[in-house]
Backbone and ligand atoms as CSV (ligand in chain L), in Angstrom:
chain,resi,resn,atom,element,x,y,z
A,1,MET,N,N,-39.653,-22.025,-28.763
A,1,MET,CA,C,-38.409,-22.286,-28.221
A,1,MET,C,C,-37.348,-21.146,-28.635
A,2,ASN,N,N,-36.976,-20.954,-29.989
A,2,ASN,CA,C,-36.182,-19.914,-30.568
A,2,ASN,C,C,-36.612,-18.604,-30.006
A,3,ASP,N,N,-37.882,-18.409,-29.751
A,3,ASP,CA,C,-38.354,-16.846,-29.318
A,3,ASP,C,C,-37.628,-16.638,-27.874
A,4,ASN,N,N,-37.710,-17.673,-27.233
A,4,ASN,CA,C,-37.144,-17.317,-25.722
A,4,ASN,C,C,-35.672,-16.889,-25.793
A,5,ARG,N,N,-34.822,-17.675,-26.475
A,5,ARG,CA,C,-33.393,-17.109,-26.599
A,5,ARG,C,C,-33.256,-15.737,-27.000
A,6,ARG,N,N,-34.054,-15.359,-28.090
A,6,ARG,CA,C,-33.922,-14.157,-28.660
A,6,ARG,C,C,-34.383,-12.916,-27.632
A,7,PHE,N,N,-35.130,-13.298,-26.656
A,7,PHE,CA,C,-35.584,-12.243,-25.680
A,7,PHE,C,C,-34.378,-12.162,-24.677
A,8,ALA,N,N,-33.949,-13.502,-24.247
A,8,ALA,CA,C,-32.829,-13.475,-23.149
A,8,ALA,C,C,-31.583,-12.908,-23.475
A,9,LEU,N,N,-31.163,-12.917,-24.667
A,9,LEU,CA,C,-29.718,-12.296,-24.837
A,9,LEU,C,C,-29.560,-11.048,-24.629
A,10,PRO,N,N,-30.404,-9.847,-25.073
A,10,PRO,CA,C,-30.374,-8.585,-24.834
A,10,PRO,C,C,-30.317,-8.367,-23.245
A,11,ILE,N,N,-30.864,-9.167,-22.243
A,11,ILE,CA,C,-30.744,-8.956,-21.084
A,11,ILE,C,C,-29.385,-9.445,-20.445
A,12,ILE,N,N,-28.924,-10.597,-20.779
A,12,ILE,CA,C,-27.815,-11.243,-20.099
A,12,ILE,C,C,-26.504,-10.385,-20.709
A,13,THR,N,N,-26.360,-10.025,-21.940
A,13,THR,CA,C,-25.368,-9.404,-22.285
A,13,THR,C,C,-24.811,-8.211,-21.596
A,14,PRO,N,N,-25.723,-7.075,-21.243
A,14,PRO,CA,C,-25.373,-6.109,-20.310
A,14,PRO,C,C,-25.126,-6.375,-18.960
A,15,ALA,N,N,-25.627,-7.466,-18.355
A,15,ALA,CA,C,-25.495,-8.052,-17.031
A,15,ALA,C,C,-24.068,-8.585,-16.932
A,16,VAL,N,N,-23.747,-9.292,-17.836
A,16,VAL,CA,C,-22.176,-9.882,-17.923
A,16,VAL,C,C,-21.257,-8.741,-18.007
A,17,CYS,N,N,-21.462,-7.757,-18.896
A,17,CYS,CA,C,-20.613,-6.600,-18.944
A,17,CYS,C,C,-20.447,-5.839,-17.602
A,18,PHE,N,N,-21.650,-5.579,-16.960
A,18,PHE,CA,C,-21.599,-4.926,-15.658
A,18,PHE,C,C,-20.700,-5.612,-14.796
A,19,LEU,N,N,-20.991,-7.035,-14.509
A,19,LEU,CA,C,-20.181,-7.771,-13.689
A,19,LEU,C,C,-18.592,-7.453,-13.946
A,20,PHE,N,N,-18.360,-7.563,-15.289
A,20,PHE,CA,C,-16.811,-7.435,-15.573
A,20,PHE,C,C,-16.340,-6.279,-15.210
A,21,PHE,N,N,-17.017,-5.124,-15.405
A,21,PHE,CA,C,-16.428,-3.837,-14.999
A,21,PHE,C,C,-16.409,-3.744,-13.432
A,22,ALA,N,N,-17.459,-4.258,-12.859
A,22,ALA,CA,C,-17.441,-4.088,-11.373
A,22,ALA,C,C,-16.289,-4.740,-10.786
A,23,LEU,N,N,-15.907,-6.117,-11.399
A,23,LEU,CA,C,-14.797,-6.733,-10.728
A,23,LEU,C,C,-13.469,-5.901,-10.974
A,24,THR,N,N,-13.477,-5.446,-12.191
A,24,THR,CA,C,-12.141,-4.716,-12.656
A,24,THR,C,C,-12.012,-3.543,-11.593
A,25,ALA,N,N,-13.088,-2.759,-11.300
A,25,ALA,CA,C,-12.637,-1.752,-10.330
A,25,ALA,C,C,-12.546,-2.312,-9.010
A,26,VAL,N,N,-13.020,-3.263,-8.615
A,26,VAL,CA,C,-12.442,-3.817,-7.237
A,26,VAL,C,C,-11.119,-4.217,-7.203
A,27,SER,N,N,-10.673,-4.791,-8.288
A,27,SER,CA,C,-9.036,-5.382,-8.188
A,27,SER,C,C,-8.365,-4.018,-8.341
A,28,ALA,N,N,-8.701,-3.204,-9.037
A,28,ALA,CA,C,-7.866,-1.962,-9.186
A,28,ALA,C,C,-7.525,-1.216,-7.932
A,29,GLN,N,N,-8.498,-1.280,-7.184
A,29,GLN,CA,C,-8.429,-0.621,-5.721
A,29,GLN,C,C,-7.446,-1.321,-4.787
A,30,GLU,N,N,-7.180,-2.470,-5.135
A,30,GLU,CA,C,-6.186,-3.219,-4.204
A,30,GLU,C,C,-4.653,-3.112,-4.628
A,31,THR,N,N,-4.231,-2.237,-5.671
A,31,THR,CA,C,-2.838,-2.098,-6.105
A,31,THR,C,C,-2.269,-1.419,-4.933
A,32,PRO,N,N,-1.284,-1.822,-4.330
A,32,PRO,CA,C,-0.618,-1.221,-3.067
A,32,PRO,C,C,0.034,0.226,-3.476
A,33,ALA,N,N,0.519,0.338,-4.676
A,33,ALA,CA,C,1.015,1.574,-4.965
A,33,ALA,C,C,0.107,2.760,-5.068
A,34,ASN,N,N,-1.132,2.551,-5.004
A,34,ASN,CA,C,-2.115,3.764,-4.911
A,34,ASN,C,C,-2.530,3.850,-3.462
A,35,GLY,N,N,-2.278,2.869,-2.607
A,35,GLY,CA,C,-2.923,2.946,-1.303
A,35,GLY,C,C,-2.111,3.679,-0.378
A,36,THR,N,N,-2.526,3.690,0.932
A,36,THR,CA,C,-1.849,4.254,1.966
A,36,THR,C,C,-0.896,3.328,2.521
A,37,LEU,N,N,0.115,3.943,3.450
A,37,LEU,CA,C,1.126,3.135,3.976
A,37,LEU,C,C,0.673,2.003,4.850
A,38,THR,N,N,-0.393,2.199,5.672
A,38,THR,CA,C,-0.928,1.126,6.471
A,38,THR,C,C,-1.582,0.055,5.662
A,39,ALA,N,N,-2.088,0.403,4.385
A,39,ALA,CA,C,-2.764,-0.614,3.743
A,39,ALA,C,C,-1.712,-1.370,2.699
A,40,ASN,N,N,-0.503,-0.966,2.773
A,40,ASN,CA,C,0.410,-1.511,1.809
A,40,ASN,C,C,1.129,-2.946,2.514
A,41,PRO,N,N,0.778,-4.041,1.706
A,41,PRO,CA,C,1.389,-5.319,2.267
A,41,PRO,C,C,2.612,-5.449,2.750
A,42,VAL,N,N,3.687,-4.676,2.133
A,42,VAL,CA,C,5.040,-4.579,2.522
A,42,VAL,C,C,5.183,-4.105,3.800
A,43,PHE,N,N,4.450,-3.049,4.042
A,43,PHE,CA,C,4.440,-2.301,5.561
A,43,PHE,C,C,3.969,-3.372,6.441
A,44,ARG,N,N,2.886,-3.949,6.165
A,44,ARG,CA,C,2.301,-4.843,6.997
A,44,ARG,C,C,3.071,-6.049,7.560
A,45,ASP,N,N,3.781,-6.623,6.506
A,45,ASP,CA,C,4.506,-7.849,6.754
A,45,ASP,C,C,5.982,-7.380,7.254
A,46,GLN,N,N,6.544,-6.321,7.040
A,46,GLN,CA,C,7.954,-6.032,7.245
A,46,GLN,C,C,7.943,-4.911,8.419
A,47,CYS,N,N,7.087,-4.037,8.390
A,47,CYS,CA,C,7.366,-2.797,9.344
A,47,CYS,C,C,6.418,-2.673,10.627
A,48,ALA,N,N,5.395,-3.210,10.388
A,48,ALA,CA,C,4.122,-2.962,11.405
A,48,ALA,C,C,4.679,-3.791,12.764
A,49,LYS,N,N,5.500,-4.754,12.713
A,49,LYS,CA,C,5.698,-5.278,13.965
A,49,LYS,C,C,6.525,-4.300,14.887
A,50,CYS,N,N,7.243,-3.361,14.360
A,50,CYS,CA,C,8.036,-2.426,15.225
A,50,CYS,C,C,7.226,-1.038,15.226
A,51,HIS,N,N,6.694,-0.716,14.033
A,51,HIS,CA,C,6.141,0.553,13.969
A,51,HIS,C,C,4.635,0.666,14.118
A,52,GLY,N,N,4.136,-0.506,14.271
A,52,GLY,CA,C,2.617,-0.498,14.707
A,52,GLY,C,C,1.827,-0.531,13.418
A,53,LYS,N,N,0.590,-1.163,13.395
A,53,LYS,CA,C,-0.219,-1.189,12.320
A,53,LYS,C,C,-0.728,0.084,11.733
A,54,THR,N,N,-0.820,1.123,12.717
A,54,THR,CA,C,-1.289,2.515,12.374
A,54,THR,C,C,-0.155,3.389,12.059
A,55,ALA,N,N,1.212,2.739,12.087
A,55,ALA,CA,C,2.517,3.313,11.691
A,55,ALA,C,C,2.849,4.356,12.886
A,56,GLU,N,N,2.010,4.201,14.057
A,56,GLU,CA,C,2.269,5.266,15.310
A,56,GLU,C,C,3.160,4.796,16.386
A,57,GLY,N,N,3.822,3.919,16.031
A,57,GLY,CA,C,4.768,3.096,16.923
A,57,GLY,C,C,4.274,2.067,17.681
A,58,ARG,N,N,5.003,1.010,18.063
A,58,ARG,CA,C,4.465,-0.011,18.865
A,58,ARG,C,C,5.613,-0.656,19.591
A,59,SER,N,N,6.316,-1.563,19.257
A,59,SER,CA,C,7.326,-2.274,20.073
A,59,SER,C,C,8.716,-2.324,19.545
A,60,PHE,N,N,9.633,-3.106,20.322
A,60,PHE,CA,C,11.275,-2.956,19.852
A,60,PHE,C,C,11.563,-1.528,19.654
A,61,GLY,N,N,10.927,-0.538,20.209
A,61,GLY,CA,C,11.417,0.637,20.160
A,61,GLY,C,C,11.238,1.345,18.972
A,62,GLY,N,N,10.322,0.770,18.019
A,62,GLY,CA,C,10.024,1.392,16.871
A,62,GLY,C,C,9.309,2.734,16.890
A,63,PRO,N,N,9.716,3.889,16.604
A,63,PRO,CA,C,9.257,5.120,16.875
A,63,PRO,C,C,7.944,5.288,15.755
A,64,SER,N,N,7.029,6.273,16.038
A,64,SER,CA,C,5.952,6.618,15.204
A,64,SER,C,C,6.435,7.076,14.019
A,65,LEU,N,N,6.014,6.772,12.817
A,65,LEU,CA,C,6.321,7.301,11.550
A,65,LEU,C,C,5.555,8.496,11.245
A,66,VAL,N,N,4.664,8.898,12.082
A,66,VAL,CA,C,3.841,10.122,11.876
A,66,VAL,C,C,4.333,11.077,12.947
A,67,SER,N,N,5.388,11.936,12.633
A,67,SER,CA,C,5.968,12.829,13.667
A,67,SER,C,C,6.570,14.033,12.948
A,68,GLU,N,N,6.761,15.037,13.714
A,68,GLU,CA,C,7.398,16.400,13.032
A,68,GLU,C,C,8.850,15.894,12.551
A,69,LYS,N,N,9.449,14.986,13.261
A,69,LYS,CA,C,10.693,14.527,12.841
A,69,LYS,C,C,10.693,14.164,11.441
A,70,VAL,N,N,9.706,12.961,11.341
A,70,VAL,CA,C,9.703,12.414,10.109
A,70,VAL,C,C,9.316,13.356,8.938
A,71,ALA,N,N,8.223,14.304,9.423
A,71,ALA,CA,C,7.902,15.230,8.230
A,71,ALA,C,C,8.935,16.211,7.927
A,72,ALA,N,N,10.168,16.392,8.733
A,72,ALA,CA,C,11.100,17.447,8.463
A,72,ALA,C,C,12.293,16.550,7.655
A,73,THR,N,N,12.200,15.143,7.606
A,73,THR,CA,C,13.263,14.163,7.145
A,73,THR,C,C,12.986,14.205,5.657
A,74,SER,N,N,14.076,14.501,4.800
A,74,SER,CA,C,14.179,14.357,3.428
A,74,SER,C,C,13.795,13.099,2.751
A,75,THR,N,N,13.293,13.026,1.679
A,75,THR,CA,C,13.037,11.563,1.054
A,75,THR,C,C,14.311,10.805,0.862
A,76,ASP,N,N,15.251,11.586,0.650
A,76,ASP,CA,C,16.564,10.724,0.419
A,76,ASP,C,C,17.092,10.183,1.673
A,77,ASP,N,N,16.858,10.905,2.887
A,77,ASP,CA,C,17.203,10.366,4.319
A,77,ASP,C,C,16.362,9.338,4.706
A,78,LEU,N,N,15.154,9.344,4.210
A,78,LEU,CA,C,14.070,8.274,4.812
A,78,LEU,C,C,14.460,6.955,3.890
A,79,ARG,N,N,14.815,7.234,2.671
A,79,ARG,CA,C,15.208,6.013,1.775
A,79,ARG,C,C,16.411,5.455,2.346
A,80,GLY,N,N,17.273,6.408,2.703
A,80,GLY,CA,C,18.688,5.899,3.553
A,80,GLY,C,C,18.417,4.964,4.684
A,81,PHE,N,N,17.419,5.556,5.541
A,81,PHE,CA,C,17.167,4.691,6.684
A,81,PHE,C,C,16.611,3.232,6.446
A,82,ILE,N,N,15.627,3.237,5.381
A,82,ILE,CA,C,15.154,1.971,5.231
A,82,ILE,C,C,16.155,1.008,4.400
A,83,LEU,N,N,17.030,1.587,3.480
A,83,LEU,CA,C,18.145,0.970,2.888
A,83,LEU,C,C,19.112,0.269,3.926
A,84,ASN,N,N,19.517,1.179,4.708
A,84,ASN,CA,C,20.838,0.915,5.482
A,84,ASN,C,C,20.756,0.662,6.988
A,85,GLY,N,N,19.280,0.828,7.327
A,85,GLY,CA,C,18.851,0.890,8.799
A,85,GLY,C,C,19.763,1.903,9.575
A,86,ARG,N,N,19.500,1.952,11.001
A,86,ARG,CA,C,19.996,2.818,11.970
A,86,ARG,C,C,19.578,2.484,13.381
A,87,GLY,N,N,20.566,2.385,14.227
A,87,GLY,CA,C,20.227,1.821,15.610
A,87,GLY,C,C,19.678,0.573,15.573
A,88,ARG,N,N,18.488,0.239,16.011
A,88,ARG,CA,C,17.816,-1.009,16.132
A,88,ARG,C,C,16.829,-1.224,14.733
A,89,MET,N,N,16.759,-0.251,14.004
A,89,MET,CA,C,15.961,-0.382,12.919
A,89,MET,C,C,16.756,-1.172,11.783
A,90,PRO,N,N,16.263,-2.422,11.439
A,90,PRO,CA,C,17.173,-3.355,10.527
A,90,PRO,C,C,17.206,-2.700,9.160
A,91,LYS,N,N,18.162,-3.118,8.469
A,91,LYS,CA,C,18.427,-2.555,7.005
A,91,LYS,C,C,17.632,-3.367,5.960
A,92,TYR,N,N,17.019,-2.804,5.132
A,92,TYR,CA,C,16.153,-3.508,3.832
A,92,TYR,C,C,16.741,-3.558,2.724
A,93,GLY,N,N,17.976,-3.094,2.552
A,93,GLY,CA,C,18.542,-2.870,1.233
A,93,GLY,C,C,18.507,-4.374,0.393
A,94,GLY,N,N,18.974,-5.338,1.050
A,94,GLY,CA,C,18.844,-6.682,0.334
A,94,GLY,C,C,17.394,-7.364,0.179
A,95,LYS,N,N,16.481,-6.839,1.125
A,95,LYS,CA,C,15.386,-7.661,1.314
A,95,LYS,C,C,14.071,-7.142,0.378
A,96,LEU,N,N,14.147,-5.673,0.141
A,96,LEU,CA,C,13.063,-5.155,-0.640
A,96,LEU,C,C,13.697,-4.555,-1.999
A,97,THR,N,N,12.986,-4.391,-3.003
A,97,THR,CA,C,13.217,-3.915,-4.270
A,97,THR,C,C,13.228,-2.403,-3.972
A,98,SER,N,N,13.997,-1.452,-4.896
A,98,SER,CA,C,13.974,-0.190,-4.791
A,98,SER,C,C,12.723,0.478,-5.003
A,99,GLU,N,N,11.894,-0.437,-5.991
A,99,GLU,CA,C,10.362,0.241,-6.193
A,99,GLU,C,C,9.675,0.250,-4.785
A,100,GLU,N,N,9.856,-1.025,-4.300
A,100,GLU,CA,C,9.074,-1.193,-2.857
A,100,GLU,C,C,9.501,-0.036,-1.828
A,101,ILE,N,N,10.869,0.229,-1.747
A,101,ILE,CA,C,11.363,1.228,-0.807
A,101,ILE,C,C,10.864,2.533,-1.127
A,102,ASP,N,N,10.770,2.875,-2.570
A,102,ASP,CA,C,10.377,4.257,-2.851
A,102,ASP,C,C,8.825,4.392,-2.642
A,103,THR,N,N,7.983,3.191,-2.854
A,103,THR,CA,C,6.623,3.340,-2.472
A,103,THR,C,C,6.374,3.606,-1.059
A,104,LEU,N,N,7.245,2.839,-0.116
A,104,LEU,CA,C,7.058,3.138,1.460
A,104,LEU,C,C,7.358,4.615,1.697
A,105,VAL,N,N,8.609,5.142,0.928
A,105,VAL,CA,C,9.060,6.443,1.338
A,105,VAL,C,C,7.865,7.489,0.944
A,106,GLN,N,N,7.351,7.236,-0.258
A,106,GLN,CA,C,6.315,8.202,-0.702
A,106,GLN,C,C,5.045,8.070,0.298
A,107,GLN,N,N,4.561,6.810,0.615
A,107,GLN,CA,C,3.508,6.716,1.547
A,107,GLN,C,C,3.741,7.393,3.012
A,108,ILE,N,N,5.018,7.141,3.479
A,108,ILE,CA,C,5.477,7.781,4.741
A,108,ILE,C,C,5.246,9.376,4.621
A,109,LYS,N,N,5.659,9.818,3.558
A,109,LYS,CA,C,5.702,11.359,3.435
A,109,LYS,C,C,4.283,11.736,3.286
A,110,ALA,N,N,3.420,10.911,2.545
A,110,ALA,CA,C,1.910,11.359,2.416
A,110,ALA,C,C,1.137,11.229,3.732
A,111,LEU,N,N,1.659,10.279,4.560
A,111,LEU,CA,C,0.947,10.169,5.873
A,111,LEU,C,C,1.373,11.334,6.824
A,112,ASN,N,N,2.353,12.193,6.471
A,112,ASN,CA,C,2.733,13.160,7.383
A,112,ASN,C,C,2.416,14.644,6.685
A,113,LYS,N,N,1.662,14.566,5.658
A,113,LYS,CA,C,1.221,15.799,5.119
A,113,LYS,C,C,-0.080,16.297,5.642
A,114,LYS,N,N,-0.855,15.446,6.451
A,114,LYS,CA,C,-2.203,15.760,6.752
A,114,LYS,C,C,-2.228,16.865,7.606
L,1,HEC,C1,C,12.968,-4.542,14.385
L,1,HEC,C2,C,12.129,-3.449,14.537
L,1,HEC,C3,C,12.001,-2.522,13.208
L,1,HEC,C4,C,11.514,-2.837,12.006
L,1,HEC,C5,C,10.926,-4.368,11.520
L,1,HEC,C6,C,11.388,-1.731,11.141
L,1,HEC,N1,N,11.874,-0.646,11.896
L,1,HEC,FE1,FE,11.891,1.279,11.398
L,1,HEC,N2,N,12.809,1.807,13.101
L,1,HEC,C7,C,13.171,0.990,14.246
L,1,HEC,C8,C,13.813,1.724,15.093
L,1,HEC,C9,C,14.240,1.231,16.661
L,1,HEC,C10,C,13.932,3.031,14.606
L,1,HEC,C11,C,14.757,4.240,15.459
L,1,HEC,C12,C,16.102,4.203,15.132
L,1,HEC,C13,C,17.095,5.025,15.607
L,1,HEC,O1,O,16.900,6.282,15.326
L,1,HEC,O2,O,17.808,4.600,16.361
L,1,HEC,C14,C,13.325,3.022,13.417
L,1,HEC,C15,C,13.282,4.247,12.566
L,1,HEC,C16,C,12.757,4.321,11.342
L,1,HEC,C17,C,12.448,5.413,10.550
L,1,HEC,C18,C,13.188,6.966,10.909
L,1,HEC,C19,C,12.188,7.498,11.870
L,1,HEC,C20,C,12.599,8.756,12.481
L,1,HEC,O3,O,11.914,9.103,13.415
L,1,HEC,O4,O,13.658,9.368,12.017
L,1,HEC,C21,C,11.940,5.121,9.506
L,1,HEC,C22,C,11.421,6.026,8.214
L,1,HEC,C23,C,11.587,3.707,9.488
L,1,HEC,N3,N,12.065,3.239,10.691
L,1,HEC,C24,C,10.855,2.993,8.677
L,1,HEC,C25,C,10.493,1.596,8.570
L,1,HEC,C26,C,10.081,1.138,7.472
L,1,HEC,C27,C,9.545,1.510,6.142
L,1,HEC,C28,C,10.112,-0.365,7.902
L,1,HEC,C29,C,9.836,-1.774,7.045
L,1,HEC,C30,C,10.397,-1.758,5.662
L,1,HEC,C31,C,10.701,-0.488,9.106
L,1,HEC,N4,N,10.995,0.821,9.726
L,1,HEC,C32,C,11.025,-1.700,9.965
L,1,HEC,C33,C,12.707,-0.279,14.268
L,1,HEC,C34,C,12.212,-1.128,13.211
């Protein structure tokens, strides 16, 4: 009886460790700040209805966020559009935190660098 337990422990311990590390790796990948714009839940909830799930434009006149115009726009101006709105673009100043807006701006910039 006791002999069986002594054999099982060295097998189970590494298995449990491996499972723990595998799960940690999966949850780390879901952190929005490391992801792309289209994978950011804030973008999908707030912006995709006008700018499209691929950010290349969709409805209510939302223009593509992948364009020469956006590429030429400074990060400060992009932040300003999202904070204060422009034309039919709603303002997000009171709705999103400045961290969320900064992440969006960085991800929009990253999308235009390809
Ligand atoms: C109700 C529809 C709508 C929603 C929701 C919306 N936008 Fe817009 N967005 C627009 C429109 C329309 C414009 C063009 C504004 C203009 O120039 O008149 C625009 C312009 C922009 C621009 C400037 C693009 C350029 O070519 O200069 C950026 C950047 C932008 N939006 C980002 C966002 C982000 C980020 C979100 C989510 C937080 C968002 N938008 C949500 C409609 C929307």
